[in-house]
PDB file of N, CA, C and O in Angstrom:
ATOM      1  N   MET A   1     -57.215  -9.674 -73.264  1.00  0.00           N
ATOM      2  CA  MET A   1     -57.030 -10.430 -72.042  1.00  0.00           C
ATOM      3  C   MET A   1     -57.478  -9.555 -70.874  1.00  0.00           C
ATOM      4  O   MET A   1     -57.057  -8.406 -70.748  1.00  0.00           O
ATOM      5  N   SER A   2     -58.325 -10.106 -70.036  1.00  0.00           N
ATOM      6  CA  SER A   2     -58.837  -9.349 -68.897  1.00  0.00           C
ATOM      7  C   SER A   2     -57.789  -9.270 -67.792  1.00  0.00           C
ATOM      8  O   SER A   2     -56.774  -9.966 -67.824  1.00  0.00           O
ATOM      9  N   TRP A   3     -58.054  -8.412 -66.823  1.00  0.00           N
ATOM     10  CA  TRP A   3     -57.159  -8.272 -65.676  1.00  0.00           C
ATOM     11  C   TRP A   3     -57.047  -9.595 -64.940  1.00  0.00           C
ATOM     12  O   TRP A   3     -55.951  -9.979 -64.531  1.00  0.00           O
ATOM     13  N   LEU A   4     -58.162 -10.304 -64.761  1.00  0.00           N
ATOM     14  CA  LEU A   4     -58.160 -11.579 -64.052  1.00  0.00           C
ATOM     15  C   LEU A   4     -57.356 -12.628 -64.823  1.00  0.00           C
ATOM     16  O   LEU A   4     -56.597 -13.389 -64.223  1.00  0.00           O
ATOM     17  N   ASP A   5     -57.518 -12.673 -66.134  1.00  0.00           N
ATOM     18  CA  ASP A   5     -56.730 -13.607 -66.952  1.00  0.00           C
ATOM     19  C   ASP A   5     -55.237 -13.328 -66.812  1.00  0.00           C
ATOM     20  O   ASP A   5     -54.431 -14.253 -66.713  1.00  0.00           O
ATOM     21  N   SER A   6     -54.880 -12.060 -66.806  1.00  0.00           N
ATOM     22  CA  SER A   6     -53.472 -11.679 -66.650  1.00  0.00           C
ATOM     23  C   SER A   6     -52.952 -12.082 -65.280  1.00  0.00           C
ATOM     24  O   SER A   6     -51.829 -12.569 -65.149  1.00  0.00           O
ATOM     25  N   PHE A   7     -53.779 -11.875 -64.259  1.00  0.00           N
ATOM     26  CA  PHE A   7     -53.379 -12.201 -62.894  1.00  0.00           C
ATOM     27  C   PHE A   7     -53.180 -13.707 -62.716  1.00  0.00           C
ATOM     28  O   PHE A   7     -52.249 -14.133 -62.032  1.00  0.00           O
ATOM     29  N   LEU A   8     -54.041 -14.504 -63.322  1.00  0.00           N
ATOM     30  CA  LEU A   8     -53.993 -15.959 -63.152  1.00  0.00           C
ATOM     31  C   LEU A   8     -53.120 -16.668 -64.187  1.00  0.00           C
ATOM     32  O   LEU A   8     -53.008 -17.894 -64.154  1.00  0.00           O
ATOM     33  N   ALA A   9     -52.508 -15.933 -65.094  1.00  0.00           N
ATOM     34  CA  ALA A   9     -51.679 -16.540 -66.136  1.00  0.00           C
ATOM     35  C   ALA A   9     -50.544 -17.352 -65.520  1.00  0.00           C
ATOM     36  O   ALA A   9     -49.794 -16.847 -64.685  1.00  0.00           O
ATOM     37  N   GLY A  10     -50.425 -18.603 -65.933  1.00  0.00           N
ATOM     38  CA  GLY A  10     -49.350 -19.464 -65.454  1.00  0.00           C
ATOM     39  C   GLY A  10     -49.667 -20.218 -64.177  1.00  0.00           C
ATOM     40  O   GLY A  10     -48.879 -21.068 -63.761  1.00  0.00           O
ATOM     41  N   TRP A  11     -50.798 -19.935 -63.540  1.00  0.00           N
ATOM     42  CA  TRP A  11     -51.160 -20.652 -62.320  1.00  0.00           C
ATOM     43  C   TRP A  11     -51.615 -22.059 -62.665  1.00  0.00           C
ATOM     44  O   TRP A  11     -52.328 -22.268 -63.647  1.00  0.00           O
ATOM     45  N   THR A  12     -51.209 -23.002 -61.871  1.00  0.00           N
ATOM     46  CA  THR A  12     -51.685 -24.377 -62.007  1.00  0.00           C
ATOM     47  C   THR A  12     -51.988 -24.914 -60.622  1.00  0.00           C
ATOM     48  O   THR A  12     -51.465 -24.413 -59.625  1.00  0.00           O
ATOM     49  N   PHE A  13     -52.815 -25.911 -60.561  1.00  0.00           N
ATOM     50  CA  PHE A  13     -53.118 -26.550 -59.294  1.00  0.00           C
ATOM     51  C   PHE A  13     -52.343 -27.851 -59.197  1.00  0.00           C
ATOM     52  O   PHE A  13     -52.209 -28.591 -60.172  1.00  0.00           O
ATOM     53  N   ARG A  14     -51.839 -28.112 -58.008  1.00  0.00           N
ATOM     54  CA  ARG A  14     -51.109 -29.341 -57.760  1.00  0.00           C
ATOM     55  C   ARG A  14     -52.089 -30.458 -57.483  1.00  0.00           C
ATOM     56  O   ARG A  14     -53.114 -30.245 -56.837  1.00  0.00           O
ATOM     57  N   THR A  15     -51.783 -31.643 -57.966  1.00  0.00           N
ATOM     58  CA  THR A  15     -52.623 -32.798 -57.707  1.00  0.00           C
ATOM     59  C   THR A  15     -52.077 -33.571 -56.515  1.00  0.00           C
ATOM     60  O   THR A  15     -50.881 -33.511 -56.228  1.00  0.00           O
ATOM     61  N   SER A  16     -52.940 -34.290 -55.827  1.00  0.00           N
ATOM     62  CA  SER A  16     -52.477 -35.115 -54.709  1.00  0.00           C
ATOM     63  C   SER A  16     -51.950 -36.457 -55.195  1.00  0.00           C
ATOM     64  O   SER A  16     -51.397 -37.230 -54.412  1.00  0.00           O
ATOM     65  N   THR A  17     -52.117 -36.734 -56.479  1.00  0.00           N
ATOM     66  CA  THR A  17     -51.632 -37.994 -57.046  1.00  0.00           C
ATOM     67  C   THR A  17     -50.814 -37.732 -58.305  1.00  0.00           C
ATOM     68  O   THR A  17     -51.267 -38.022 -59.413  1.00  0.00           O
ATOM     69  N   PRO A  18     -49.611 -37.184 -58.141  1.00  0.00           N
ATOM     70  CA  PRO A  18     -48.792 -36.924 -59.328  1.00  0.00           C
ATOM     71  C   PRO A  18     -48.370 -38.222 -60.003  1.00  0.00           C
ATOM     72  O   PRO A  18     -48.183 -39.240 -59.336  1.00  0.00           O
ATOM     73  N   ALA A  19     -48.221 -38.188 -61.311  1.00  0.00           N
ATOM     74  CA  ALA A  19     -47.770 -39.336 -62.091  1.00  0.00           C
ATOM     75  C   ALA A  19     -46.367 -39.052 -62.619  1.00  0.00           C
ATOM     76  O   ALA A  19     -45.988 -37.898 -62.818  1.00  0.00           O
ATOM     77  N   PHE A  20     -45.614 -40.107 -62.840  1.00  0.00           N
ATOM     78  CA  PHE A  20     -44.235 -39.983 -63.288  1.00  0.00           C
ATOM     79  C   PHE A  20     -43.993 -40.906 -64.469  1.00  0.00           C
ATOM     80  O   PHE A  20     -44.706 -41.891 -64.660  1.00  0.00           O
ATOM     81  N   GLU A  21     -42.991 -40.582 -65.249  1.00  0.00           N
ATOM     82  CA  GLU A  21     -42.615 -41.377 -66.419  1.00  0.00           C
ATOM     83  C   GLU A  21     -41.310 -42.105 -66.139  1.00  0.00           C
ATOM     84  O   GLU A  21     -40.425 -41.544 -65.492  1.00  0.00           O
ATOM     85  N   PRO A  22     -41.164 -43.350 -66.614  1.00  0.00           N
ATOM     86  CA  PRO A  22     -39.876 -44.041 -66.472  1.00  0.00           C
ATOM     87  C   PRO A  22     -38.754 -43.208 -67.094  1.00  0.00           C
ATOM     88  O   PRO A  22     -38.900 -42.656 -68.185  1.00  0.00           O
ATOM     89  N   GLY A  23     -37.639 -43.132 -66.381  1.00  0.00           N
ATOM     90  CA  GLY A  23     -36.508 -42.336 -66.827  1.00  0.00           C
ATOM     91  C   GLY A  23     -36.488 -40.941 -66.235  1.00  0.00           C
ATOM     92  O   GLY A  23     -35.458 -40.269 -66.271  1.00  0.00           O
ATOM     93  N   GLU A  24     -37.614 -40.494 -65.688  1.00  0.00           N
ATOM     94  CA  GLU A  24     -37.690 -39.175 -65.072  1.00  0.00           C
ATOM     95  C   GLU A  24     -36.874 -39.182 -63.777  1.00  0.00           C
ATOM     96  O   GLU A  24     -36.949 -40.135 -63.002  1.00  0.00           O
ATOM     97  N   VAL A  25     -36.101 -38.131 -63.545  1.00  0.00           N
ATOM     98  CA  VAL A  25     -35.296 -38.003 -62.335  1.00  0.00           C
ATOM     99  C   VAL A  25     -35.929 -36.923 -61.471  1.00  0.00           C
ATOM    100  O   VAL A  25     -36.162 -35.806 -61.933  1.00  0.00           O
ATOM    101  N   ILE A  26     -36.210 -37.262 -60.203  1.00  0.00           N
ATOM    102  CA  ILE A  26     -36.840 -36.324 -59.279  1.00  0.00           C
ATOM    103  C   ILE A  26     -36.044 -36.279 -57.978  1.00  0.00           C
ATOM    104  O   ILE A  26     -35.213 -37.149 -57.714  1.00  0.00           O
ATOM    105  N   THR A  27     -36.304 -35.272 -57.185  1.00  0.00           N
ATOM    106  CA  THR A  27     -35.697 -35.137 -55.864  1.00  0.00           C
ATOM    107  C   THR A  27     -36.813 -35.223 -54.837  1.00  0.00           C
ATOM    108  O   THR A  27     -37.832 -34.544 -54.964  1.00  0.00           O
ATOM    109  N   ALA A  28     -36.623 -36.060 -53.813  1.00  0.00           N
ATOM    110  CA  ALA A  28     -37.647 -36.253 -52.793  1.00  0.00           C
ATOM    111  C   ALA A  28     -37.020 -36.810 -51.522  1.00  0.00           C
ATOM    112  O   ALA A  28     -35.850 -37.193 -51.507  1.00  0.00           O
ATOM    113  N   TYR A  29     -37.807 -36.848 -50.467  1.00  0.00           N
ATOM    114  CA  TYR A  29     -37.361 -37.424 -49.203  1.00  0.00           C
ATOM    115  C   TYR A  29     -37.826 -38.867 -49.096  1.00  0.00           C
ATOM    116  O   TYR A  29     -38.952 -39.187 -49.478  1.00  0.00           O
ATOM    117  N   VAL A  30     -36.965 -39.743 -48.577  1.00  0.00           N
ATOM    118  CA  VAL A  30     -37.348 -41.112 -48.269  1.00  0.00           C
ATOM    119  C   VAL A  30     -38.147 -41.020 -46.978  1.00  0.00           C
ATOM    120  O   VAL A  30     -37.624 -40.587 -45.952  1.00  0.00           O
ATOM    121  N   THR A  31     -39.411 -41.425 -47.025  1.00  0.00           N
ATOM    122  CA  THR A  31     -40.297 -41.241 -45.878  1.00  0.00           C
ATOM    123  C   THR A  31     -40.397 -42.460 -44.989  1.00  0.00           C
ATOM    124  O   THR A  31     -40.776 -42.341 -43.823  1.00  0.00           O
ATOM    125  N   ASP A  32     -40.066 -43.633 -45.509  1.00  0.00           N
ATOM    126  CA  ASP A  32     -40.256 -44.856 -44.746  1.00  0.00           C
ATOM    127  C   ASP A  32     -39.398 -45.953 -45.366  1.00  0.00           C
ATOM    128  O   ASP A  32     -38.863 -45.793 -46.463  1.00  0.00           O
ATOM    129  N   ALA A  33     -39.276 -47.062 -44.653  1.00  0.00           N
ATOM    130  CA  ALA A  33     -38.561 -48.231 -45.172  1.00  0.00           C
ATOM    131  C   ALA A  33     -39.199 -49.482 -44.592  1.00  0.00           C
ATOM    132  O   ALA A  33     -39.743 -49.461 -43.488  1.00  0.00           O
ATOM    133  N   ASP A  34     -39.128 -50.567 -45.343  1.00  0.00           N
ATOM    134  CA  ASP A  34     -39.576 -51.861 -44.864  1.00  0.00           C
ATOM    135  C   ASP A  34     -38.604 -52.914 -45.376  1.00  0.00           C
ATOM    136  O   ASP A  34     -37.517 -52.571 -45.842  1.00  0.00           O
ATOM    137  N   ALA A  35     -38.967 -54.164 -45.299  1.00  0.00           N
ATOM    138  CA  ALA A  35     -38.072 -55.247 -45.707  1.00  0.00           C
ATOM    139  C   ALA A  35     -37.735 -55.200 -47.199  1.00  0.00           C
ATOM    140  O   ALA A  35     -36.742 -55.787 -47.629  1.00  0.00           O
ATOM    141  N   GLU A  36     -38.559 -54.504 -47.989  1.00  0.00           N
ATOM    142  CA  GLU A  36     -38.346 -54.430 -49.440  1.00  0.00           C
ATOM    143  C   GLU A  36     -37.530 -53.212 -49.860  1.00  0.00           C
ATOM    144  O   GLU A  36     -37.216 -53.071 -51.042  1.00  0.00           O
ATOM    145  N   GLY A  37     -37.178 -52.325 -48.925  1.00  0.00           N
ATOM    146  CA  GLY A  37     -36.383 -51.147 -49.258  1.00  0.00           C
ATOM    147  C   GLY A  37     -37.043 -49.870 -48.793  1.00  0.00           C
ATOM    148  O   GLY A  37     -37.930 -49.886 -47.940  1.00  0.00           O
ATOM    149  N   GLY A  38     -36.598 -48.755 -49.367  1.00  0.00           N
ATOM    150  CA  GLY A  38     -37.120 -47.448 -48.995  1.00  0.00           C
ATOM    151  C   GLY A  38     -38.405 -47.107 -49.717  1.00  0.00           C
ATOM    152  O   GLY A  38     -38.743 -47.715 -50.733  1.00  0.00           O
ATOM    153  N   ILE A  39     -39.122 -46.123 -49.181  1.00  0.00           N
ATOM    154  CA  ILE A  39     -40.376 -45.678 -49.773  1.00  0.00           C
ATOM    155  C   ILE A  39     -40.370 -44.150 -49.820  1.00  0.00           C
ATOM    156  O   ILE A  39     -40.064 -43.484 -48.831  1.00  0.00           O
ATOM    157  N   VAL A  40     -40.713 -43.615 -50.984  1.00  0.00           N
ATOM    158  CA  VAL A  40     -40.879 -42.176 -51.176  1.00  0.00           C
ATOM    159  C   VAL A  40     -42.357 -41.941 -51.429  1.00  0.00           C
ATOM    160  O   VAL A  40     -42.963 -42.593 -52.279  1.00  0.00           O
ATOM    161  N   ARG A  41     -42.935 -41.001 -50.683  1.00  0.00           N
ATOM    162  CA  ARG A  41     -44.334 -40.634 -50.900  1.00  0.00           C
ATOM    163  C   ARG A  41     -44.374 -39.178 -51.345  1.00  0.00           C
ATOM    164  O   ARG A  41     -43.817 -38.291 -50.698  1.00  0.00           O
ATOM    165  N   ILE A  42     -45.046 -38.962 -52.463  1.00  0.00           N
ATOM    166  CA  ILE A  42     -45.263 -37.609 -52.967  1.00  0.00           C
ATOM    167  C   ILE A  42     -46.769 -37.489 -53.147  1.00  0.00           C
ATOM    168  O   ILE A  42     -47.339 -38.034 -54.092  1.00  0.00           O
ATOM    169  N   GLY A  43     -47.400 -36.773 -52.238  1.00  0.00           N
ATOM    170  CA  GLY A  43     -48.860 -36.770 -52.202  1.00  0.00           C
ATOM    171  C   GLY A  43     -49.329 -38.177 -51.885  1.00  0.00           C
ATOM    172  O   GLY A  43     -48.843 -38.800 -50.941  1.00  0.00           O
ATOM    173  N   ASP A  44     -50.273 -38.682 -52.669  1.00  0.00           N
ATOM    174  CA  ASP A  44     -50.749 -40.047 -52.484  1.00  0.00           C
ATOM    175  C   ASP A  44     -49.997 -41.037 -53.361  1.00  0.00           C
ATOM    176  O   ASP A  44     -50.283 -42.233 -53.311  1.00  0.00           O
ATOM    177  N   SER A  45     -49.047 -40.574 -54.159  1.00  0.00           N
ATOM    178  CA  SER A  45     -48.238 -41.466 -54.995  1.00  0.00           C
ATOM    179  C   SER A  45     -47.116 -42.067 -54.151  1.00  0.00           C
ATOM    180  O   SER A  45     -46.555 -41.402 -53.279  1.00  0.00           O
ATOM    181  N   LYS A  46     -46.796 -43.336 -54.421  1.00  0.00           N
ATOM    182  CA  LYS A  46     -45.771 -44.035 -53.653  1.00  0.00           C
ATOM    183  C   LYS A  46     -44.762 -44.664 -54.605  1.00  0.00           C
ATOM    184  O   LYS A  46     -45.134 -45.360 -55.551  1.00  0.00           O
ATOM    185  N   ILE A  47     -43.483 -44.412 -54.345  1.00  0.00           N
ATOM    186  CA  ILE A  47     -42.407 -44.977 -55.161  1.00  0.00           C
ATOM    187  C   ILE A  47     -41.513 -45.811 -54.252  1.00  0.00           C
ATOM    188  O   ILE A  47     -40.967 -45.308 -53.270  1.00  0.00           O
ATOM    189  N   ARG A  48     -41.371 -47.082 -54.585  1.00  0.00           N
ATOM    190  CA  ARG A  48     -40.508 -47.985 -53.816  1.00  0.00           C
ATOM    191  C   ARG A  48     -39.081 -47.903 -54.350  1.00  0.00           C
ATOM    192  O   ARG A  48     -38.852 -47.815 -55.556  1.00  0.00           O
ATOM    193  N   LEU A  49     -38.137 -47.932 -53.423  1.00  0.00           N
ATOM    194  CA  LEU A  49     -36.713 -47.912 -53.768  1.00  0.00           C
ATOM    195  C   LEU A  49     -36.079 -49.200 -53.231  1.00  0.00           C
ATOM    196  O   LEU A  49     -35.591 -49.221 -52.101  1.00  0.00           O
ATOM    197  N   PRO A  50     -36.082 -50.270 -54.029  1.00  0.00           N
ATOM    198  CA  PRO A  50     -35.576 -51.547 -53.535  1.00  0.00           C
ATOM    199  C   PRO A  50     -34.094 -51.510 -53.152  1.00  0.00           C
ATOM    200  O   PRO A  50     -33.649 -52.328 -52.347  1.00  0.00           O
ATOM    201  N   ASP A  51     -33.332 -50.583 -53.712  1.00  0.00           N
ATOM    202  CA  ASP A  51     -31.896 -50.516 -53.428  1.00  0.00           C
ATOM    203  C   ASP A  51     -31.558 -49.605 -52.253  1.00  0.00           C
ATOM    204  O   ASP A  51     -30.382 -49.424 -51.937  1.00  0.00           O
ATOM    205  N   ALA A  52     -32.576 -49.022 -51.594  1.00  0.00           N
ATOM    206  CA  ALA A  52     -32.335 -48.069 -50.513  1.00  0.00           C
ATOM    207  C   ALA A  52     -32.305 -48.757 -49.152  1.00  0.00           C
ATOM    208  O   ALA A  52     -33.122 -49.634 -48.869  1.00  0.00           O
ATOM    209  N   ASP A  53     -31.358 -48.352 -48.318  1.00  0.00           N
ATOM    210  CA  ASP A  53     -31.259 -48.861 -46.953  1.00  0.00           C
ATOM    211  C   ASP A  53     -32.214 -48.097 -46.041  1.00  0.00           C
ATOM    212  O   ASP A  53     -32.618 -46.973 -46.339  1.00  0.00           O
ATOM    213  N   ALA A  54     -32.561 -48.728 -44.933  1.00  0.00           N
ATOM    214  CA  ALA A  54     -33.424 -48.079 -43.942  1.00  0.00           C
ATOM    215  C   ALA A  54     -32.766 -46.825 -43.370  1.00  0.00           C
ATOM    216  O   ALA A  54     -33.458 -45.947 -42.857  1.00  0.00           O
ATOM    217  N   GLU A  55     -31.448 -46.731 -43.452  1.00  0.00           N
ATOM    218  CA  GLU A  55     -30.726 -45.560 -42.954  1.00  0.00           C
ATOM    219  C   GLU A  55     -31.053 -44.288 -43.740  1.00  0.00           C
ATOM    220  O   GLU A  55     -30.776 -43.183 -43.274  1.00  0.00           O
ATOM    221  N   LEU A  56     -31.636 -44.438 -44.921  1.00  0.00           N
ATOM    222  CA  LEU A  56     -31.964 -43.277 -45.753  1.00  0.00           C
ATOM    223  C   LEU A  56     -33.282 -42.614 -45.376  1.00  0.00           C
ATOM    224  O   LEU A  56     -33.625 -41.576 -45.942  1.00  0.00           O
ATOM    225  N   VAL A  57     -34.027 -43.182 -44.439  1.00  0.00           N
ATOM    226  CA  VAL A  57     -35.292 -42.570 -44.023  1.00  0.00           C
ATOM    227  C   VAL A  57     -35.012 -41.154 -43.530  1.00  0.00           C
ATOM    228  O   VAL A  57     -34.092 -40.925 -42.744  1.00  0.00           O
ATOM    229  N   GLU A  58     -35.813 -40.219 -44.002  1.00  0.00           N
ATOM    230  CA  GLU A  58     -35.713 -38.780 -43.732  1.00  0.00           C
ATOM    231  C   GLU A  58     -34.548 -38.122 -44.458  1.00  0.00           C
ATOM    232  O   GLU A  58     -34.200 -36.982 -44.153  1.00  0.00           O
ATOM    233  N   SER A  59     -33.941 -38.818 -45.411  1.00  0.00           N
ATOM    234  CA  SER A  59     -32.881 -38.227 -46.229  1.00  0.00           C
ATOM    235  C   SER A  59     -33.455 -37.780 -47.567  1.00  0.00           C
ATOM    236  O   SER A  59     -34.374 -38.394 -48.108  1.00  0.00           O
ATOM    237  N   LYS A  60     -32.894 -36.706 -48.079  1.00  0.00           N
ATOM    238  CA  LYS A  60     -33.264 -36.203 -49.395  1.00  0.00           C
ATOM    239  C   LYS A  60     -32.418 -36.928 -50.429  1.00  0.00           C
ATOM    240  O   LYS A  60     -31.195 -36.990 -50.303  1.00  0.00           O
ATOM    241  N   VAL A  61     -33.071 -37.478 -51.459  1.00  0.00           N
ATOM    242  CA  VAL A  61     -32.358 -38.232 -52.493  1.00  0.00           C
ATOM    243  C   VAL A  61     -32.803 -37.772 -53.874  1.00  0.00           C
ATOM    244  O   VAL A  61     -33.900 -37.241 -54.044  1.00  0.00           O
ATOM    245  N   ARG A  62     -31.954 -37.982 -54.831  1.00  0.00           N
ATOM    246  CA  ARG A  62     -32.308 -37.824 -56.237  1.00  0.00           C
ATOM    247  C   ARG A  62     -32.534 -39.244 -56.730  1.00  0.00           C
ATOM    248  O   ARG A  62     -31.680 -40.109 -56.536  1.00  0.00           O
ATOM    249  N   LEU A  63     -33.671 -39.493 -57.362  1.00  0.00           N
ATOM    250  CA  LEU A  63     -33.984 -40.851 -57.799  1.00  0.00           C
ATOM    251  C   LEU A  63     -34.504 -40.859 -59.220  1.00  0.00           C
ATOM    252  O   LEU A  63     -35.093 -39.890 -59.699  1.00  0.00           O
ATOM    253  N   GLU A  64     -34.269 -41.982 -59.880  1.00  0.00           N
ATOM    254  CA  GLU A  64     -34.766 -42.165 -61.242  1.00  0.00           C
ATOM    255  C   GLU A  64     -35.933 -43.136 -61.201  1.00  0.00           C
ATOM    256  O   GLU A  64     -35.825 -44.220 -60.628  1.00  0.00           O
ATOM    257  N   ILE A  65     -37.039 -42.752 -61.805  1.00  0.00           N
ATOM    258  CA  ILE A  65     -38.219 -43.606 -61.868  1.00  0.00           C
ATOM    259  C   ILE A  65     -37.932 -44.734 -62.864  1.00  0.00           C
ATOM    260  O   ILE A  65     -37.540 -44.476 -64.003  1.00  0.00           O
ATOM    261  N   THR A  66     -38.128 -45.984 -62.431  1.00  0.00           N
ATOM    262  CA  THR A  66     -37.921 -47.118 -63.337  1.00  0.00           C
ATOM    263  C   THR A  66     -39.235 -47.667 -63.870  1.00  0.00           C
ATOM    264  O   THR A  66     -39.279 -48.216 -64.971  1.00  0.00           O
ATOM    265  N   ALA A  67     -40.308 -47.522 -63.093  1.00  0.00           N
ATOM    266  CA  ALA A  67     -41.643 -47.946 -63.528  1.00  0.00           C
ATOM    267  C   ALA A  67     -42.668 -47.165 -62.726  1.00  0.00           C
ATOM    268  O   ALA A  67     -42.423 -46.807 -61.574  1.00  0.00           O
ATOM    269  N   PHE A  68     -43.834 -46.898 -63.345  1.00  0.00           N
ATOM    270  CA  PHE A  68     -44.895 -46.199 -62.625  1.00  0.00           C
ATOM    271  C   PHE A  68     -46.234 -46.579 -63.230  1.00  0.00           C
ATOM    272  O   PHE A  68     -46.419 -46.507 -64.445  1.00  0.00           O
ATOM    273  N   ASP A  69     -47.171 -46.984 -62.375  1.00  0.00           N
ATOM    274  CA  ASP A  69     -48.523 -47.342 -62.792  1.00  0.00           C
ATOM    275  C   ASP A  69     -49.455 -46.196 -62.403  1.00  0.00           C
ATOM    276  O   ASP A  69     -49.746 -45.998 -61.224  1.00  0.00           O
ATOM    277  N   ALA A  70     -49.914 -45.454 -63.388  1.00  0.00           N
ATOM    278  CA  ALA A  70     -50.747 -44.281 -63.137  1.00  0.00           C
ATOM    279  C   ALA A  70     -52.133 -44.644 -62.618  1.00  0.00           C
ATOM    280  O   ALA A  70     -52.829 -43.777 -62.091  1.00  0.00           O
ATOM    281  N   SER A  71     -52.553 -45.897 -62.752  1.00  0.00           N
ATOM    282  CA  SER A  71     -53.874 -46.287 -62.238  1.00  0.00           C
ATOM    283  C   SER A  71     -53.839 -46.547 -60.736  1.00  0.00           C
ATOM    284  O   SER A  71     -54.853 -46.371 -60.060  1.00  0.00           O
ATOM    285  N   THR A  72     -52.690 -46.964 -60.198  1.00  0.00           N
ATOM    286  CA  THR A  72     -52.566 -47.210 -58.759  1.00  0.00           C
ATOM    287  C   THR A  72     -51.695 -46.162 -58.071  1.00  0.00           C
ATOM    288  O   THR A  72     -51.621 -46.123 -56.843  1.00  0.00           O
ATOM    289  N   TYR A  73     -51.045 -45.324 -58.851  1.00  0.00           N
ATOM    290  CA  TYR A  73     -50.127 -44.296 -58.352  1.00  0.00           C
ATOM    291  C   TYR A  73     -48.981 -44.896 -57.549  1.00  0.00           C
ATOM    292  O   TYR A  73     -48.558 -44.341 -56.535  1.00  0.00           O
ATOM    293  N   GLU A  74     -48.486 -46.042 -58.019  1.00  0.00           N
ATOM    294  CA  GLU A  74     -47.354 -46.697 -57.382  1.00  0.00           C
ATOM    295  C   GLU A  74     -46.303 -46.998 -58.429  1.00  0.00           C
ATOM    296  O   GLU A  74     -46.616 -47.271 -59.587  1.00  0.00           O
ATOM    297  N   GLY A  75     -45.037 -46.944 -58.000  1.00  0.00           N
ATOM    298  CA  GLY A  75     -43.961 -47.217 -58.925  1.00  0.00           C
ATOM    299  C   GLY A  75     -42.706 -47.645 -58.203  1.00  0.00           C
ATOM    300  O   GLY A  75     -42.703 -47.845 -56.988  1.00  0.00           O
ATOM    301  N   THR A  76     -41.637 -47.784 -58.971  1.00  0.00           N
ATOM    302  CA  THR A  76     -40.333 -48.132 -58.417  1.00  0.00           C
ATOM    303  C   THR A  76     -39.302 -47.154 -58.964  1.00  0.00           C
ATOM    304  O   THR A  76     -39.500 -46.518 -59.999  1.00  0.00           O
ATOM    305  N   GLY A  77     -38.206 -47.056 -58.242  1.00  0.00           N
ATOM    306  CA  GLY A  77     -37.133 -46.172 -58.664  1.00  0.00           C
ATOM    307  C   GLY A  77     -35.808 -46.637 -58.105  1.00  0.00           C
ATOM    308  O   GLY A  77     -35.754 -47.549 -57.281  1.00  0.00           O
ATOM    309  N   THR A  78     -34.743 -46.005 -58.557  1.00  0.00           N
ATOM    310  CA  THR A  78     -33.409 -46.292 -58.043  1.00  0.00           C
ATOM    311  C   THR A  78     -32.781 -44.981 -57.579  1.00  0.00           C
ATOM    312  O   THR A  78     -32.977 -43.926 -58.181  1.00  0.00           O
ATOM    313  N   VAL A  79     -32.035 -45.079 -56.512  1.00  0.00           N
ATOM    314  CA  VAL A  79     -31.369 -43.905 -55.960  1.00  0.00           C
ATOM    315  C   VAL A  79     -30.191 -43.536 -56.862  1.00  0.00           C
ATOM    316  O   VAL A  79     -29.325 -44.370 -57.130  1.00  0.00           O
ATOM    317  N   VAL A  80     -30.160 -42.302 -57.322  1.00  0.00           N
ATOM    318  CA  VAL A  80     -29.074 -41.793 -58.153  1.00  0.00           C
ATOM    319  C   VAL A  80     -28.032 -41.109 -57.276  1.00  0.00           C
ATOM    320  O   VAL A  80     -26.828 -41.253 -57.488  1.00  0.00           O
ATOM    321  N   GLU A  81     -28.522 -40.355 -56.280  1.00  0.00           N
ATOM    322  CA  GLU A  81     -27.622 -39.589 -55.418  1.00  0.00           C
ATOM    323  C   GLU A  81     -28.300 -39.329 -54.081  1.00  0.00           C
ATOM    324  O   GLU A  81     -29.490 -39.017 -54.033  1.00  0.00           O
ATOM    325  N   VAL A  82     -27.552 -39.457 -53.012  1.00  0.00           N
ATOM    326  CA  VAL A  82     -28.049 -39.074 -51.689  1.00  0.00           C
ATOM    327  C   VAL A  82     -27.592 -37.650 -51.460  1.00  0.00           C
ATOM    328  O   VAL A  82     -26.394 -37.369 -51.424  1.00  0.00           O
ATOM    329  N   ILE A  83     -28.552 -36.751 -51.306  1.00  0.00           N
ATOM    330  CA  ILE A  83     -28.235 -35.343 -51.120  1.00  0.00           C
ATOM    331  C   ILE A  83     -27.928 -35.063 -49.663  1.00  0.00           C
ATOM    332  O   ILE A  83     -27.047 -34.261 -49.357  1.00  0.00           O
ATOM    333  N   GLY A  84     -28.644 -35.715 -48.761  1.00  0.00           N
ATOM    334  CA  GLY A  84     -28.353 -35.559 -47.346  1.00  0.00           C
ATOM    335  C   GLY A  84     -29.597 -35.518 -46.496  1.00  0.00           C
ATOM    336  O   GLY A  84     -30.707 -35.384 -47.011  1.00  0.00           O
ATOM    337  N   PRO A  85     -29.417 -35.632 -45.191  1.00  0.00           N
ATOM    338  CA  PRO A  85     -30.578 -35.643 -44.300  1.00  0.00           C
ATOM    339  C   PRO A  85     -31.168 -34.268 -44.021  1.00  0.00           C
ATOM    340  O   PRO A  85     -32.330 -34.176 -43.623  1.00  0.00           O
ATOM    341  N   ASP A  86     -30.401 -33.190 -44.216  1.00  0.00           N
ATOM    342  CA  ASP A  86     -30.888 -31.880 -43.796  1.00  0.00           C
ATOM    343  C   ASP A  86     -30.741 -30.800 -44.834  1.00  0.00           C
ATOM    344  O   ASP A  86     -30.679 -29.622 -44.480  1.00  0.00           O
ATOM    345  N   GLN A  87     -30.685 -31.146 -46.084  1.00  0.00           N
ATOM    346  CA  GLN A  87     -30.499 -30.107 -47.115  1.00  0.00           C
ATOM    347  C   GLN A  87     -31.761 -29.877 -47.890  1.00  0.00           C
ATOM    348  O   GLN A  87     -31.787 -29.041 -48.793  1.00  0.00           O
TER     349      GLN A  87
END
């Protein structure tokens, strides 16, 4: 193994369109809300939270992915826990 291989071992690049699996639990900020509920954006991926109130905008939440379409990078989720607005 070369010095460069050793130095770069374990490095990965982040994608702007992460994909998620149903049942996966993630932590993220609610970035927006509309008449259909809250919206979480992670890169260019968007997860709708139909059970979230507009009051959760800018709050950190733990959410469970219920569906995700990797071709459009859109999905739905449910709020598991509200962590708070400033944590």
